[in-house]
N, C-alpha and C positions, 0 to 999 in steps of 0.2 A: 316396057311391055314385053310379052313373050315374043320370041324371035319370029314366030310364024304369024303374029297378029299385030302389025304396026298400025292398025286402024286407030284413029284418034276419036275420042268422044268429044264432040264440039269442034270448033274451028281451031286449027293449029298451023304453025308456020315454022320453017327451019330458019335459024338465025345464022348470021356470020359466025365463023369459029370464035368461041370465047366471048360472044356478046349476047346480052339479054335485053329484051324490050323493056323500056322504062315506063311505057304507057303514055309517053308524050312525044313519040316519034323519034327519040334519040336512042342511043344504045350505050350500055356500060359493060365492063368486063363481067363475064358469067363464070368462067372456070379458070383457075390458075393452072397453067401448064406445068406439070411436074414430071418431066421426062417423056411426055407424050402430048399429043394434041387431040382435041376432041371437037367435033361440030355438034353442038347441042340442039335439041328441039324442045321448045316450050309449047305445051299443050294448054289451051284455054278450055277448061271443062264447063259444061252447063251448070248453072247455079242451082244448088240444092238448098241454099239459104237465102233465097231472093227476098223473103219477107223481113229480113233483118238489115239494119244499117250497114252500109259498105265498110264503114270505119272499123267495125268489129270483125268482119269475116274476110275482108279483102287483103290480098298481098300487093295491090296496086300502089305505086308510088303516089298517085294522085289522092289516095284515100286518107293520107295522114299529114297532119301539120304538127310539128313538134313544138311550135311556139306561136301563140296568138299575138300578133303585133298590135292588135287593137287594145290590149290590156296594158295599162301602165306598168313599167318595170317594177315599181315598188309593190304593186298588187300581185304581180307574178311571184315576186320574192316572198311575199307573206304567205302564199300558198304552201310553201315549205314549212312555215311555222305552224299553220293551222291544219295541215294535212291530216294529222292524227284524228282530229275531230270529225273530218269528213267520213273517214272509214267507220268510226263508231256511230255516226249519225245514220249512215247507210245500214249498218247492222240493226239499229233500233227500228228503222223503217221496215226492214224485212221481218224482224221478230214480232213486231206488232201486227203484221199482216196487212199493212196499208196498201202495198201494190196489188195484192189479190182483191182487196175490197174495192179498189178503184177500177178494176178491169172492165166493168160494165158501163163506166161513164162517170159523170160529175157527181161528187158528193160534197156536202158542206163540211167545214171544219168540225162543227158540233156533231154531225152524223158520224164522222170518223172517230171523234173522241168517244162517243157512245159505243160504237162498235168495238173499239180497242180497250175501253175501260180506262181512259186516260183523262187527265185534267184538261178541260175545254180550252181555257186561255193558253195554257202551255202548249197544247197540241197545235193551236193556230200559229203560235210563234215558231214551233218546230217546222211546220209545213212551209211557213214563209221563208225560213232558213233553207229548206230543201229546194224551194223554188229558185233561189239564187245559185244553186248547184246544178240545176237542170233536171232534177228528178220529177218535179211536179210543176204545174202551172197554177197560179192563184189569181182569181178574179173576184175581188171582194172577199166573201167567205167561201166561195165555191172553189173546189180543187179538182184537178184532173191530172192523170198520169201522162208523162211525156214519153216519146220513143226511147229515151235513155232509161227512165224509170221502169219501162216495160220489161227490161232485162232482169228485174228483180221480182217478177212474178214467178210463182212456183209451177204454173201450168203451161208455160211456153217451152218448146223443145230446147231452145238455146237460152239458158238463163244463168245468172251468176250467183244464185243464192248459196250454193254449196261452196263456191270459190270464196265468197265473202265470209262464210262461216269459218273456213279454214284459215283465211288471212288474219282473222282475229283470234285464232288460237293463242292462248298465253305462251305455250312453248315456242311458237313461230315468232311471236313478238319479242320474246327474250333473245332468240337467235339474232334477229335483225338489230336488236339493241347492242349486240356485240359485233357489228359489222367491222369495227376497227380491228378486231382480232384477225378477221379474214384479210383485210387490207394489209396488215403487217406481215402475215405469214403465208398468204396464198392458200391457206387451208380452210375447210368448212368450219363454221362457228358452231354447228350443231353439237358435235362431239365435245367441243371445248365447254359448252354451256351445260349439256345434259349428261355428259360422261357415257354416252351410248351412241351407237349408230342409229340413224333415223328410223330404219325399218324395225330394229329391235324395240325402240321406244314406242312406236305406234302399236306394235304387237302387244306390249305389256300395259298399254294405256288405251283400252277400248273406247273410252270417252272421246279420244282423238282419232284412234285408228278406224272406228266404224264410220264416222262421217267422211274421213279421208278416203276410205275404200268406196263409199257411195259416190263420192266426187269422181273417182277414177272411172267408175262405171258410167257416169254421166258423160265424161270426156270420151269414153270408148264409143258411146252412141253417136256423138257428134263426129268423131273421127272416122267412124265406119261409113257414115253418109258421105263425108268429104272424100274418102279414099275410093269408095266404090263409084262415086260420081266422076272421078278424075282418071281412073285407070281401067284398062281392059284386061281381064284375067282369062279370057276365053282360050288362050293357047296353052295354059298350064294344066298338067294332069295332077300334080301334087303341090299343095300350098301349105307351108308351115308358118304359123304365127308364133314367132319367137318372143317369149315373155308375154304370152297372149292372155294372161289372166283367166277369167272364167269363160272366155270364148265368144264374147259378143261380136267382135270384129270378124272372126273367122266364120261364125254362123251367118253373118250378113253376106259375106262373100259367097259362101257355098249355096245359100238360098238363091242367089242371082245366077250362079254358074253351076248347073247340075252335073256338068261333065267332070268336075274336079273332085278330088278327094282332099281332105284336110288333115293336118297334124297340129294339135294344140299342145304347145310346149311351154312349161313354166315350172316353178318349184313344186314339188309333190304336194305340200299343204294347200297350194293355190288351186291346182288343177283338180284336186279332190272335190271341189265344189263347182266343177264345170257344168255349164248349162248350154247345150248346143241345140236344143229343141229338135225339130224335124231333121236337122242335118247330122244328128248324132250317128246315124248309120253309115255315113260317109266320112267319119272323122275318127282318127286315132288320138287318144289322150296320152301324153308322155310326160312324166315328171323328170326333172333334171335341172342342171345349171348351165346357162349359156357360156360360162367361163370354162366349161369342160367339153362336152360333146353335144352337138345339135343334130337332130334327126335329118337325114338326107331328104331333099325335096327339089322340085323344079323352081319354086319361088319361095324365098325366105322373106318374111315381113318383120321389120322391127319398128313398131310404132311407139314413139315417145319412150324409147329405150336408151339410145346413146346419150341423150342430153342429161341423163341421170349420172353420168360417169365422167371421170377425168379422161384425157386423151390416152393415157396408158391403159386404163381399164377398157375404154371403148375399142382400142386397137385389139386387145385380147378377144373381145366379143366378135369383132369383124373377122379375125383370123379363124375363130371357130366356125363362122359362117362360110368362109372360103373353103375350109376343109370339108364341109357338108353339102355344098351346092352341087346339084347334078350338072353334068356337062350341058352347056347351052342355056343354063338357068339364069335367073335374075334375082338380085337382092334389092329389096325396096326398103329404104329408111325414111320414115315419116317424122320429121322434126321441123321446128321453126328454123329459119335461115336469117342470119343477121345481114342486112343490106343497108347501105346508105340511102336514107329517104324511105326505108321500108317500114314494116309494121313495128310500132314502138313496143308492143307486147314482147317482141323477141329480145329487146334490150333489157326489159325488166326481168324476164325469165332467165336470161343469162346470169344475172346477179343472184336471182332467187335460187336457182339450182346450185350456184356456187356456195352460198352461205349455208344452205340446208344439206345438200348432198355431195358437195364437191364436184358437181357436174358443170355443164356449160351448154349454151347454144353456140352454133358455129357459123362462120361465113362459108360461102361456097368454096372459096380457096382453101380454107382450113379443112373442110370435109373432103375435098379432092385429094389433098396431101395425105390425110389420115387413111382414106380408102386405098390410096396407092401403096402405102406401107403394108397393107394387108393383102396385097396382090389383086386388088380390084380396080376397075376403071369406071368412073361415073360417066354414063352416056348422056344423061340429061337431068335437069331439075324441072319437075312438073308442079305448077302451082295448083292448089286446091281452093275450094270455096271457103275453107277455114283458114286459120292463121298459119298452117303448116305447109311445107313443100314435100314432095316425094322425090328423093334422090334415087334414081334407078342406076344400078351398077351391075357389071358383068365381070367375069374372071379376065385378067389380062391375057 
């Protein structure tokens, strides 16, 4: 938070140096000391996602179970064999519009088949299969949506429809089919398979690039709510969103904090389509590369940026931030953080970012070391009501 505004949104507590609350009364290492010591503060923000299951949005250790001991080992093992079918079944579930059709309550299998234009008996068998995966509940021929299936409706703020669409992209599937290349070399499989960088490929293939960009906008909306709900920007005069896309996150911040002025910074073709709404009069739009020069500001935000890149490239980005940060300013990096017993999404995305982009999710210790090399000191990790943390850093 800004140096003049250490007010916390929601209850917060200061922890013993280098320890973080696990949610069960115990403590675990929070930050690896790399030539310096830090006493971190964890802030517990108010929930902006209360209507959604805790296992999706929470960073609490209690929210996650990596293994269900009630399922026989052979059944758990077979999930790796049939997992491909679950993804494709979920895709058909969404493409047929079944979750949206069930949003108002119970429908029979025949009614669903009529609505979707599908074969009645096969539709019932499909729904019966989905019921064993937890997406629907079946009672005779009646079918209702479960809380898990609710995430595949298109009309709820937090939904996985775009994520599922992208996960089933053929280019993505081909990359994961070559995971062995990444394991042997440590390099991303995307360029090995497609002979192009991912961003170039998406630009040249709009059938994939368009839904990918739409999904990024969707993530920006969720991330904006989580960030604004967890962090107090009232002490900053200038806020720069580094790699800020079309400006949704920055617009959300400026709407809540009228005292601030914003800088939207991204590649020129990206910011050419900026949409800042009513906040446009208080915002400067700047095109450029964060590997070169970043506009000076009191607060630099990097949301879902560093995880796209290797440690070497991420260090270059942080050094650019160090050179541009105004005296007394803060750098906020919003990414998932890998923790023992933490959100399993972070472990998946660590591998996903590796095979696709050569990037990674990082532990608190890895982030601390990386920031230190860039002349920065992480003062605290702040959990949000989404799956990401905010790493707040200052100049050493």
